[in-house]
C-alpha positions as CSV (number, residue, x, y, z in Angstrom):
1,M,20.8,60.4,-13.7
2,N,19.1,57.3,-13.7
3,T,15.8,57.6,-12.0
4,R,14.6,54.1,-12.6
5,T,13.0,52.4,-9.1
6,D,13.6,48.7,-8.7
7,R,9.8,47.9,-9.9
8,E,10.4,49.7,-13.4
9,T,14.0,47.7,-13.7
10,T,11.9,44.5,-13.1
11,Y,9.2,45.7,-15.6
12,L,12.2,46.1,-18.3
13,K,13.6,42.9,-17.7
14,M,10.5,41.2,-17.9
15,E,9.8,43.1,-21.2
16,N,13.1,42.1,-22.7
17,L,12.4,38.2,-22.1
18,E,9.1,38.9,-23.6
19,D,10.9,40.6,-26.7
20,M,13.4,37.9,-27.1
21,R,10.6,34.8,-26.6
22,F,8.7,36.8,-29.6
23,M,11.7,37.0,-31.7
24,S,13.0,33.6,-30.9
25,N,9.6,32.0,-32.0
26,F,8.9,34.8,-35.1
27,N,12.5,33.9,-36.1
28,F,11.5,29.9,-36.0
29,V,8.0,30.4,-37.6
30,S,9.6,32.8,-40.6
31,S,12.4,30.2,-41.4
32,L,10.0,27.4,-41.5
33,L,8.0,29.4,-43.8
34,L,10.7,30.0,-45.9
35,K,11.8,26.7,-46.0
36,W,8.4,25.4,-47.3
37,Y,8.2,28.2,-49.6
38,K,11.5,27.2,-51.3
39,L,10.6,23.6,-51.5
40,K,7.2,24.3,-53.6
41,K,5.8,27.9,-54.6
42,N,2.7,27.8,-52.5
43,P,0.6,30.8,-52.7
44,D,-1.0,30.2,-49.1
45,V,2.7,30.3,-47.7
46,N,3.6,33.2,-49.6
47,E,0.6,35.1,-48.0
48,M,1.4,33.6,-44.6
49,M,5.1,34.9,-45.1
50,Q,3.4,38.7,-45.8
51,C,1.2,38.0,-42.8
52,M,3.9,37.3,-40.9
53,N,6.1,40.4,-41.9
54,E,2.8,42.7,-41.0
55,I,2.8,41.0,-37.5
56,A,6.5,42.0,-37.4
57,F,6.0,45.4,-38.3
58,Y,3.2,45.9,-35.6
59,N,5.0,44.4,-33.0
60,L,8.1,46.7,-33.8
61,N,5.9,49.7,-33.6
62,L,4.2,48.7,-30.6
63,K,7.6,48.2,-28.8
64,R,8.7,51.7,-30.2
65,E,5.8,53.3,-28.6
66,R,6.0,51.3,-25.3
67,D,9.8,52.4,-25.2
68,D,8.9,55.8,-25.9
69,L,6.4,56.2,-23.5
70,L,8.9,54.9,-20.6
71,E,11.2,57.4,-21.9
72,I,8.5,60.2,-21.4
73,V,7.4,59.0,-18.2
74,S,11.1,58.7,-16.6
75,Q,11.9,62.2,-17.9
76,Y,8.6,63.3,-16.5
77,R,9.6,61.9,-13.4
78,A,12.9,63.5,-13.2
79,D,11.8,66.7,-13.7
80,K,9.4,66.4,-11.0
81,I,12.2,65.1,-8.6
82,R,14.5,68.2,-9.6
83,A,11.6,70.6,-8.9
84,I,10.4,69.2,-5.5
85,E,14.6,69.5,-4.8
86,R,14.7,73.1,-5.7
87,A,11.4,73.9,-4.0
88,R,12.9,72.3,-1.1
89,K,16.4,74.2,-1.2
90,C,14.2,77.3,-1.7
91,E,12.1,76.6,1.8
92,K,15.5,76.2,3.4
93,E,17.1,79.2,2.4
94,L,13.9,81.3,3.3
95,E,13.8,79.7,7.0
96,A,17.5,80.6,7.4
97,K,16.9,83.8,6.3
98,L,13.9,84.5,8.8
């Protein structure tokens, strides 16, 4: 059951665009650093490559946490909606008996 609102869907689309932008920029910088490193084994370039790896892992963890949080919120929302629907159904049944 998909319980996403239009706002949530739009938010996810915007996040996907941001993720693609990050990956595109990251790939460009990484390939350029690798090219420079192959041309001349420079310790500064090597350190920059290590920093880029740390940035990538940090970003990946942030994305994973964000995705997990959105999934948890979505599950809570679905549980809440089901509970409300059950309560309404019980109220109708009680009213019918009275």
